[in-house]
N, CA, C and O atoms as a CHARMM CRD file, in Angstrom:
* protein
*
  236
    1    1 MET  N    -12.68100   9.61000   6.73800 PROA 1      0.00000
    2    1 MET  CA   -12.76600   7.78300   5.88100 PROA 1      0.00000
    3    1 MET  C    -12.33500   7.01200   6.78500 PROA 1      0.00000
    4    1 MET  O    -12.83600   5.88800   6.83100 PROA 1      0.00000
    5    2 ILE  N    -11.21900   7.39800   7.83400 PROA 2      0.00000
    6    2 ILE  CA   -10.66600   6.40800   8.99200 PROA 2      0.00000
    7    2 ILE  C    -11.87200   5.78800   9.58600 PROA 2      0.00000
    8    2 ILE  O    -12.17000   4.59500   9.54100 PROA 2      0.00000
    9    3 GLU  N    -12.56100   6.80100  10.17900 PROA 3      0.00000
   10    3 GLU  CA   -13.65800   6.56600  10.86500 PROA 3      0.00000
   11    3 GLU  C    -14.67500   5.67700  10.21000 PROA 3      0.00000
   12    3 GLU  O    -15.09000   4.69700  10.82800 PROA 3      0.00000
   13    4 PHE  N    -15.08300   5.93700   9.06300 PROA 4      0.00000
   14    4 PHE  CA   -15.86600   4.95800   8.37700 PROA 4      0.00000
   15    4 PHE  C    -15.38800   3.52700   8.20800 PROA 4      0.00000
   16    4 PHE  O    -16.21700   2.61900   8.26000 PROA 4      0.00000
   17    5 LEU  N    -14.06200   3.26100   8.00300 PROA 5      0.00000
   18    5 LEU  CA   -13.75800   1.95900   8.07900 PROA 5      0.00000
   19    5 LEU  C    -13.07200   1.66900   9.23200 PROA 5      0.00000
   20    5 LEU  O    -12.38900   0.64500   9.27100 PROA 5      0.00000
   21    6 ARG  N    -13.14700   2.45500  10.24000 PROA 6      0.00000
   22    6 ARG  CA   -13.14400   1.33900  11.50400 PROA 6      0.00000
   23    6 ARG  C    -14.70800   1.23500  12.02800 PROA 6      0.00000
   24    6 ARG  O    -14.89600   0.40000  12.91300 PROA 6      0.00000
   25    7 ASN  N    -15.91300   2.03700  11.55100 PROA 7      0.00000
   26    7 ASN  CA   -16.95300   1.40800  12.14000 PROA 7      0.00000
   27    7 ASN  C    -17.48400   0.26400  11.28300 PROA 7      0.00000
   28    7 ASN  O    -18.28200  -0.60300  11.64100 PROA 7      0.00000
   29    8 THR  N    -16.84600   0.42500   9.96700 PROA 8      0.00000
   30    8 THR  CA   -17.42300  -0.64400   9.21400 PROA 8      0.00000
   31    8 THR  C    -16.77800  -2.13100   9.98500 PROA 8      0.00000
   32    8 THR  O    -17.54100  -3.09400  10.06700 PROA 8      0.00000
   33    9 ARG  N    -15.67900  -2.21900  10.40500 PROA 9      0.00000
   34    9 ARG  CA   -14.85300  -3.48600  10.69200 PROA 9      0.00000
   35    9 ARG  C    -15.74300  -3.57300  11.98100 PROA 9      0.00000
   36    9 ARG  O    -16.32300  -4.64400  12.15900 PROA 9      0.00000
   37   10 ARG  N    -15.91300  -2.60400  12.87000 PROA 10     0.00000
   38   10 ARG  CA   -16.88900  -2.85000  14.17000 PROA 10     0.00000
   39   10 ARG  C    -17.86000  -3.52900  14.06600 PROA 10     0.00000
   40   10 ARG  O    -18.19700  -4.42700  14.83700 PROA 10     0.00000
   41   11 SER  N    -18.37500  -3.19500  13.16700 PROA 11     0.00000
   42   11 SER  CA   -19.79100  -3.60000  12.92600 PROA 11     0.00000
   43   11 SER  C    -19.92200  -5.08500  12.54800 PROA 11     0.00000
   44   11 SER  O    -20.56300  -5.93500  13.16500 PROA 11     0.00000
   45   12 LEU  N    -19.12300  -5.26600  11.29900 PROA 12     0.00000
   46   12 LEU  CA   -18.94200  -6.65300  11.07200 PROA 12     0.00000
   47   12 LEU  C    -18.79600  -7.48300  12.07200 PROA 12     0.00000
   48   12 LEU  O    -19.75300  -8.22100  12.30300 PROA 12     0.00000
   49   13 ILE  N    -17.65700  -7.58900  12.87600 PROA 13     0.00000
   50   13 ILE  CA   -16.95500  -8.13200  14.11700 PROA 13     0.00000
   51   13 ILE  C    -18.32800  -8.40500  14.85600 PROA 13     0.00000
   52   13 ILE  O    -18.74800  -9.55900  14.94600 PROA 13     0.00000
   53   14 LYS  N    -19.09900  -7.21500  15.44000 PROA 14     0.00000
   54   14 LYS  CA   -19.96200  -7.28000  16.22400 PROA 14     0.00000
   55   14 LYS  C    -21.34400  -8.33300  15.77700 PROA 14     0.00000
   56   14 LYS  O    -22.00000  -9.01500  16.56400 PROA 14     0.00000
   57   15 GLN  N    -21.54900  -8.21500  14.21700 PROA 15     0.00000
   58   15 GLN  CA   -22.59700  -8.82900  13.43800 PROA 15     0.00000
   59   15 GLN  C    -22.06000 -10.42100  13.55900 PROA 15     0.00000
   60   15 GLN  O    -22.99600 -11.17600  13.29400 PROA 15     0.00000
   61   16 ASN  N    -21.04100 -11.02000  13.82600 PROA 16     0.00000
   62   16 ASN  CA   -20.27600 -12.05900  13.64500 PROA 16     0.00000
   63   16 ASN  C    -20.29700 -12.69600  12.11200 PROA 16     0.00000
   64   16 ASN  O    -20.56500 -13.83100  11.71800 PROA 16     0.00000
   65   17 GLN  N    -19.91000 -11.51200  11.42700 PROA 17     0.00000
   66   17 GLN  CA   -19.62400 -11.72300   9.80900 PROA 17     0.00000
   67   17 GLN  C    -18.24300 -11.93400   9.39900 PROA 17     0.00000
   68   17 GLN  O    -17.69700 -11.24100   8.54100 PROA 17     0.00000
   69   18 MET  N    -17.64200 -12.96000  10.05800 PROA 18     0.00000
   70   18 MET  CA   -16.17700 -13.26600   9.56700 PROA 18     0.00000
   71   18 MET  C    -16.07300 -12.99600   7.97600 PROA 18     0.00000
   72   18 MET  O    -15.61900 -11.99200   7.42700 PROA 18     0.00000
   73   19 GLY  N    -16.58000 -14.09000   7.41600 PROA 19     0.00000
   74   19 GLY  CA   -16.37900 -13.83300   5.69400 PROA 19     0.00000
   75   19 GLY  C    -16.29300 -12.31200   5.41100 PROA 19     0.00000
   76   19 GLY  O    -15.25900 -11.85700   4.92300 PROA 19     0.00000
   77   20 ARG  N    -17.40000 -11.47000   5.71700 PROA 20     0.00000
   78   20 ARG  CA   -17.53300 -10.27900   5.27300 PROA 20     0.00000
   79   20 ARG  C    -15.99200  -9.17400   5.43000 PROA 20     0.00000
   80   20 ARG  O    -15.48700  -8.28100   4.75000 PROA 20     0.00000
   81   21 TYR  N    -15.68100  -9.86300   6.71900 PROA 21     0.00000
   82   21 TYR  CA   -14.89800  -8.89200   7.47200 PROA 21     0.00000
   83   21 TYR  C    -13.41300  -9.52400   7.17200 PROA 21     0.00000
   84   21 TYR  O    -12.54200  -8.95500   7.82900 PROA 21     0.00000
   85   22 LEU  N    -13.06900 -10.28100   6.56200 PROA 22     0.00000
   86   22 LEU  CA   -11.59000 -10.96000   5.79700 PROA 22     0.00000
   87   22 LEU  C    -11.69800 -10.19900   4.59100 PROA 22     0.00000
   88   22 LEU  O    -10.79300  -9.48100   4.16400 PROA 22     0.00000
   89   23 LYS  N    -13.29100 -10.42900   3.80800 PROA 23     0.00000
   90   23 LYS  CA   -13.05600  -9.57800   2.50400 PROA 23     0.00000
   91   23 LYS  C    -12.72500  -8.14400   2.42300 PROA 23     0.00000
   92   23 LYS  O    -12.30300  -7.54500   1.43400 PROA 23     0.00000
   93   24 TYR  N    -13.02400  -7.58100   3.82900 PROA 24     0.00000
   94   24 TYR  CA   -12.90000  -6.00800   3.88900 PROA 24     0.00000
   95   24 TYR  C    -11.54100  -6.00500   4.06200 PROA 24     0.00000
   96   24 TYR  O    -10.84100  -5.29700   3.33800 PROA 24     0.00000
   97   25 ALA  N    -10.89600  -6.94500   5.23000 PROA 25     0.00000
   98   25 ALA  CA    -9.72100  -6.77600   5.63400 PROA 25     0.00000
   99   25 ALA  C     -8.42500  -6.81500   4.20300 PROA 25     0.00000
  100   25 ALA  O     -7.53200  -5.98000   4.05500 PROA 25     0.00000
  101   26 ILE  N     -8.64400  -7.81600   3.46400 PROA 26     0.00000
  102   26 ILE  CA    -8.05100  -8.21500   2.30900 PROA 26     0.00000
  103   26 ILE  C     -8.26500  -6.70000   1.29800 PROA 26     0.00000
  104   26 ILE  O     -7.30900  -6.18000   0.72400 PROA 26     0.00000
  105   27 GLY  N     -9.57200  -6.19400   1.23300 PROA 27     0.00000
  106   27 GLY  CA    -9.71700  -4.92200   0.38600 PROA 27     0.00000
  107   27 GLY  C     -8.83800  -3.55800   0.80300 PROA 27     0.00000
  108   27 GLY  O     -8.57300  -2.60000   0.07700 PROA 27     0.00000
  109   28 GLU  N     -8.39500  -3.81600   2.48800 PROA 28     0.00000
  110   28 GLU  CA    -7.51600  -2.72700   2.50600 PROA 28     0.00000
  111   28 GLU  C     -6.04800  -3.27600   2.32900 PROA 28     0.00000
  112   28 GLU  O     -5.28200  -2.46600   1.80600 PROA 28     0.00000
  113   29 ILE  N     -5.60800  -4.28400   2.60700 PROA 29     0.00000
  114   29 ILE  CA    -4.19600  -4.72400   2.55700 PROA 29     0.00000
  115   29 ILE  C     -3.85000  -4.61300   1.02100 PROA 29     0.00000
  116   29 ILE  O     -2.77400  -4.18200   0.60600 PROA 29     0.00000
  117   30 ILE  N     -4.81500  -5.02200   0.28200 PROA 30     0.00000
  118   30 ILE  CA    -4.12200  -5.03200  -1.70400 PROA 30     0.00000
  119   30 ILE  C     -3.81800  -3.62500  -1.82900 PROA 30     0.00000
  120   30 ILE  O     -2.82000  -3.43900  -2.52400 PROA 30     0.00000
  121   31 PRO  N     -4.34800  -2.59100  -1.38700 PROA 31     0.00000
  122   31 PRO  CA    -4.11600  -0.99800  -2.07900 PROA 31     0.00000
  123   31 PRO  C     -2.96900  -0.78600  -1.37800 PROA 31     0.00000
  124   31 PRO  O     -2.29300   0.02300  -2.01400 PROA 31     0.00000
  125   32 VAL  N     -2.28700  -1.20200  -0.12900 PROA 32     0.00000
  126   32 VAL  CA    -1.45400  -0.96200   0.22900 PROA 32     0.00000
  127   32 VAL  C      0.09600  -1.55200   0.07700 PROA 32     0.00000
  128   32 VAL  O      1.18900  -1.05600   0.35100 PROA 32     0.00000
  129   33 MET  N     -0.30900  -2.86100  -0.49600 PROA 33     0.00000
  130   33 MET  CA     0.53300  -3.40600  -1.36600 PROA 33     0.00000
  131   33 MET  C      0.88000  -2.99200  -2.60400 PROA 33     0.00000
  132   33 MET  O      2.08700  -2.83500  -2.78500 PROA 33     0.00000
  133   34 VAL  N      0.34500  -2.83100  -3.26500 PROA 34     0.00000
  134   34 VAL  CA     0.02800  -2.16100  -4.70300 PROA 34     0.00000
  135   34 VAL  C      0.93200  -0.71500  -4.44800 PROA 34     0.00000
  136   34 VAL  O      1.62200  -0.24200  -5.35100 PROA 34     0.00000
  137   35 GLY  N      0.86500  -0.30800  -3.57100 PROA 35     0.00000
  138   35 GLY  CA     1.67000   1.20300  -3.34500 PROA 35     0.00000
  139   35 GLY  C      3.12000   1.28300  -2.92800 PROA 35     0.00000
  140   35 GLY  O      4.01500   2.04200  -3.30100 PROA 35     0.00000
  141   36 ILE  N      3.10500  -0.01500  -1.77700 PROA 36     0.00000
  142   36 ILE  CA     4.62000  -0.35900  -1.91600 PROA 36     0.00000
  143   36 ILE  C      5.56100  -0.95000  -2.79100 PROA 36     0.00000
  144   36 ILE  O      6.78500  -0.84400  -2.71500 PROA 36     0.00000
  145   37 LEU  N      4.70100  -1.77100  -3.88300 PROA 37     0.00000
  146   37 LEU  CA     5.66500  -2.32200  -4.69000 PROA 37     0.00000
  147   37 LEU  C      5.61800  -1.37500  -5.89200 PROA 37     0.00000
  148   37 LEU  O      6.24200  -1.59500  -6.93100 PROA 37     0.00000
  149   38 LEU  N      4.87100  -0.35200  -5.69300 PROA 38     0.00000
  150   38 LEU  CA     4.65200   0.51800  -6.88800 PROA 38     0.00000
  151   38 LEU  C      5.91200   1.89500  -6.39000 PROA 38     0.00000
  152   38 LEU  O      6.33800   2.67200  -7.24500 PROA 38     0.00000
  153   39 ALA  N      6.19300   1.94800  -5.44500 PROA 39     0.00000
  154   39 ALA  CA     7.36200   2.85100  -4.94400 PROA 39     0.00000
  155   39 ALA  C      8.46600   2.13100  -4.80800 PROA 39     0.00000
  156   39 ALA  O      9.52600   2.68400  -4.51200 PROA 39     0.00000
  157   40 LEU  N      8.37200   0.69000  -5.01900 PROA 40     0.00000
  158   40 LEU  CA     9.64100   0.08600  -5.28300 PROA 40     0.00000
  159   40 LEU  C     10.07000   0.09300  -6.66400 PROA 40     0.00000
  160   40 LEU  O     11.23500   0.27200  -7.01800 PROA 40     0.00000
  161   41 GLN  N      9.25700  -0.07400  -7.29600 PROA 41     0.00000
  162   41 GLN  CA     9.52700   0.01400  -8.87100 PROA 41     0.00000
  163   41 GLN  C     10.07900   1.50300  -9.40500 PROA 41     0.00000
  164   41 GLN  O     11.09000   1.67300 -10.08500 PROA 41     0.00000
  165   42 VAL  N      9.50900   2.14500  -9.10600 PROA 42     0.00000
  166   42 VAL  CA     9.93900   3.77800  -9.01000 PROA 42     0.00000
  167   42 VAL  C     11.20000   3.94300  -8.58200 PROA 42     0.00000
  168   42 VAL  O     11.91400   4.63700  -9.30700 PROA 42     0.00000
  169   43 ASN  N     11.84700   3.33200  -7.24100 PROA 43     0.00000
  170   43 ASN  CA    12.89600   3.51700  -6.76700 PROA 43     0.00000
  171   43 ASN  C     14.07400   2.75800  -7.61700 PROA 43     0.00000
  172   43 ASN  O     15.13100   3.32500  -7.89500 PROA 43     0.00000
  173   44 THR  N     13.76800   1.39200  -8.00300 PROA 44     0.00000
  174   44 THR  CA    14.25600   0.59900  -8.60400 PROA 44     0.00000
  175   44 THR  C     14.82200   1.33800 -10.34100 PROA 44     0.00000
  176   44 THR  O     15.89300   1.17300 -10.92600 PROA 44     0.00000
  177   45 LEU  N     13.89000   1.95700 -10.65300 PROA 45     0.00000
  178   45 LEU  CA    13.82200   2.68200 -12.02800 PROA 45     0.00000
  179   45 LEU  C     14.64800   4.08300 -11.96600 PROA 45     0.00000
  180   45 LEU  O     15.25800   4.55400 -12.92500 PROA 45     0.00000
  181   46 ASN  N     14.57300   4.59400 -10.83200 PROA 46     0.00000
  182   46 ASN  CA    15.51600   5.84600 -10.37000 PROA 46     0.00000
  183   46 ASN  C     16.88300   5.64200 -10.25200 PROA 46     0.00000
  184   46 ASN  O     17.61900   6.45100 -10.81700 PROA 46     0.00000
  185   47 THR  N     17.39600   4.66700  -9.59400 PROA 47     0.00000
  186   47 THR  CA    18.57300   4.35500  -9.35900 PROA 47     0.00000
  187   47 THR  C     19.66500   4.30200 -10.32300 PROA 47     0.00000
  188   47 THR  O     20.68900   4.93800 -10.07200 PROA 47     0.00000
  189   48 PRO  N     19.55400   3.48500 -11.61200 PROA 48     0.00000
  190   48 PRO  CA    20.54300   3.99300 -12.46600 PROA 48     0.00000
  191   48 PRO  C     20.67200   5.66600 -12.63100 PROA 48     0.00000
  192   48 PRO  O     21.61000   6.37200 -12.26100 PROA 48     0.00000
  193   49 LEU  N     19.42300   6.07200 -13.30700 PROA 49     0.00000
  194   49 LEU  CA    19.27300   7.48100 -13.79500 PROA 49     0.00000
  195   49 LEU  C     20.10400   8.29400 -12.71600 PROA 49     0.00000
  196   49 LEU  O     20.78500   9.16500 -13.25600 PROA 49     0.00000
  197   50 LEU  N     20.22800   8.24600 -11.36800 PROA 50     0.00000
  198   50 LEU  CA    20.52600   8.78400 -10.26300 PROA 50     0.00000
  199   50 LEU  C     22.58300   8.88800 -10.45000 PROA 50     0.00000
  200   50 LEU  O     23.39000   9.81400 -10.53200 PROA 50     0.00000
  201   51 LYS  N     22.67000   7.33800 -10.44400 PROA 51     0.00000
  202   51 LYS  CA    24.03300   7.07200 -10.55000 PROA 51     0.00000
  203   51 LYS  C     24.44000   7.87400 -11.97200 PROA 51     0.00000
  204   51 LYS  O     25.22800   8.81200 -11.85600 PROA 51     0.00000
  205   52 PHE  N     24.02400   7.60000 -13.06300 PROA 52     0.00000
  206   52 PHE  CA    24.46300   8.25300 -14.10400 PROA 52     0.00000
  207   52 PHE  C     24.86300   9.96600 -13.99900 PROA 52     0.00000
  208   52 PHE  O     25.89100  10.50900 -14.40500 PROA 52     0.00000
  209   53 SER  N     23.70800  10.57700 -13.32900 PROA 53     0.00000
  210   53 SER  CA    23.66300  11.77700 -12.95800 PROA 53     0.00000
  211   53 SER  C     25.14200  11.97500 -11.78300 PROA 53     0.00000
  212   53 SER  O     26.07600  12.76300 -11.93600 PROA 53     0.00000
  213   54 MET  N     25.04300  11.48500 -11.21700 PROA 54     0.00000
  214   54 MET  CA    26.33900  11.79400 -10.21600 PROA 54     0.00000
  215   54 MET  C     27.59800  11.37400 -10.94000 PROA 54     0.00000
  216   54 MET  O     28.57700  11.98000 -10.50400 PROA 54     0.00000
  217   55 TRP  N     27.88300  10.50000 -11.93900 PROA 55     0.00000
  218   55 TRP  CA    28.80200  10.11400 -12.83500 PROA 55     0.00000
  219   55 TRP  C     28.89700  11.40800 -13.73400 PROA 55     0.00000
  220   55 TRP  O     30.02000  11.71400 -14.13700 PROA 55     0.00000
  221   56 LEU  N     27.79600  12.20900 -14.09200 PROA 56     0.00000
  222   56 LEU  CA    28.14400  13.34700 -15.29100 PROA 56     0.00000
  223   56 LEU  C     28.75800  14.20200 -14.31300 PROA 56     0.00000
  224   56 LEU  O     29.88100  14.62500 -14.58900 PROA 56     0.00000
  225   57 LEU  N     28.16300  14.58100 -13.07700 PROA 57     0.00000
  226   57 LEU  CA    28.56900  15.34000 -11.94700 PROA 57     0.00000
  227   57 LEU  C     29.81600  15.35800 -11.48500 PROA 57     0.00000
  228   57 LEU  O     30.32700  16.36700 -10.99800 PROA 57     0.00000
  229   58 GLY  N     30.52500  13.99700 -11.62900 PROA 58     0.00000
  230   58 GLY  CA    31.83000  14.09300 -10.86700 PROA 58     0.00000
  231   58 GLY  C     31.68600  13.37400  -9.29500 PROA 58     0.00000
  232   58 GLY  O     32.78600  13.25000  -8.75700 PROA 58     0.00000
  233   59 PHE  N     30.66700  12.94400  -8.57400 PROA 59     0.00000
  234   59 PHE  CA    30.66600  12.75800  -7.74100 PROA 59     0.00000
  235   59 PHE  C     30.91800  10.96100  -7.58800 PROA 59     0.00000
  236   59 PHE  O     30.95600  10.43500  -6.47600 PROA 59     0.00000
């Protein structure tokens, strides 16, 4: 999959299609950002539960 994306990027740059390349770049950045935000949200939701569990166990 990574090789496919790399080849797509190279061919778009070679063909001088910057508009399509920018769409491609944004299409790669958005899923990464969504994943990071999702991980932060899960961490935020898990913190109070972890503190409560530690309180129950006496730590």
